[in-house]
C-alpha positions in Angstrom: 51.6 97.2 84.1 51.9 96.2 80.1 54.6 95.8 77.3 52.6 98.7 75.7 53.0 100.9 78.6 56.5 100.6 79.2 58.7 103.9 78.7 62.1 105.6 79.8 62.6 106.9 82.8 61.9 110.8 82.0 65.0 112.7 80.8 66.7 109.3 79.8 65.8 110.0 76.5 67.2 113.1 74.3 66.3 114.8 71.0 69.0 113.8 68.1 70.8 117.5 67.4 69.0 117.9 63.7 72.1 119.2 61.1 71.7 121.3 58.4 68.0 122.4 58.7 68.1 125.9 58.3 69.5 129.5 60.1 66.7 128.9 62.9 67.7 125.9 64.4 71.3 127.0 65.3 72.6 124.1 63.5 72.1 125.4 60.1 74.5 126.0 57.3 78.0 124.1 57.8 76.2 122.2 60.0 78.2 123.1 63.3 81.3 122.4 61.3 82.5 125.6 60.9 83.9 126.6 58.0 86.8 124.4 55.8 89.4 122.2 57.5 89.9 118.9 57.8 87.2 117.9 60.0 84.8 119.9 58.0 85.6 117.4 55.5 83.5 114.0 54.9 85.6 111.2 56.4 88.7 113.7 57.4 89.6 112.5 60.5 92.1 111.5 62.8 93.0 108.9 65.3 92.7 110.7 68.7 96.1 112.3 70.5 96.8 113.1 66.5 98.4 117.1 66.1 98.4 117.9 62.1 102.3 116.2 62.6 103.8 117.4 66.2 105.4 114.9 68.0 102.2 114.5 70.1 102.1 115.3 73.9 101.8 111.1 74.8 105.0 111.0 73.2 106.5 113.8 73.9 106.2 113.4 77.8 108.8 110.4 79.1 108.2 107.3 80.6 107.4 106.5 84.2 106.8 104.3 86.8 107.4 100.7 86.9 106.0 98.4 90.3 108.1 95.4 91.0 106.9 92.2 91.2 109.0 91.8 94.7 107.6 94.7 95.8 103.6 93.7 95.4 104.7 90.0 97.5 106.4 91.7 100.2 104.9 93.6 103.7 105.5 95.2 106.7 103.6 93.9 109.8 103.1 96.6 113.2 104.5 94.8 115.8 101.7 95.9 118.1 99.0 94.5 115.6 100.9 90.9 116.9 99.7 90.7 120.1 96.3 89.3 120.2 98.3 85.4 119.6 97.9 83.2 122.5 101.9 83.4 124.6 102.8 79.6 122.8 102.1 80.3 119.1 104.2 79.7 116.7 103.8 82.9 114.5 105.1 82.2 110.8 104.2 83.1 107.2 101.1 80.6 107.0 99.5 81.7 109.9 99.4 85.0 109.7 97.3 84.2 106.1 95.2 82.2 108.0 94.0 84.7 110.1 93.9 87.1 107.7 96.4 89.7 108.2 98.4 89.3 104.7 97.1 88.7 101.4 98.1 84.9 99.5 100.0 86.5 97.2 102.5 88.1 99.7 106.0 86.0 99.8 107.4 87.5 102.4 106.9 89.6 105.8 108.9 91.9 107.8 107.6 92.8 111.3 108.6 96.5 111.8 108.9 98.0 116.0 105.6 100.4 116.1 103.1 99.7 118.7 103.5 97.6 122.2 103.7 94.2 123.3 102.6 92.5 126.3 103.8 88.7 126.2 106.5 87.0 124.6 106.1 86.5 121.1 107.7 83.5 118.8 108.2 84.2 115.2 109.5 81.8 112.4 110.6 82.6 109.0 109.3 86.8 109.3 112.4 89.6 108.8 112.2 91.1 111.7 113.8 95.0 112.2 115.8 95.9 115.0 113.8 97.7 117.2 111.1 94.7 117.3 114.1 92.3 117.4 114.8 94.0 120.9 111.5 94.5 122.2 110.0 90.7 121.7 113.6 89.3 122.8 112.7 91.8 126.4 109.6 90.3 126.8 111.7 86.4 126.8 110.3 85.8 122.7 112.2 84.2 120.3 113.2 85.1 116.6 113.9 82.7 114.1 114.5 83.8 110.4 
């Protein structure tokens, strides 16, 4: 391979439109700009979204959407996911982060009653739904908030 043999892949380069080169080119006379008007003039253009003085669409529509930072730092975990922990393990937020069940930026975790647990769990510093608490305590587990 030599530098003088390098060339772009076929189809990667296109010929530019030759404007104003006669009627046979298909882009003669007005060069694809139509007749008169702001867009036909030299230097005549406007910013994106400009509608000729009419209130632009992006300003007519209402603003919407907000995500609370607290919501981003909170997550839910299904009770069935915790079943792989050993029986005597104290499950807290630090352990859940270490194992990879919750992200590093999470500050609050709520355990919800979804799934089955086969052994007693010991939870500390986690929020627990009423149904999940009932399941945990039925097996002899303990919840400290």
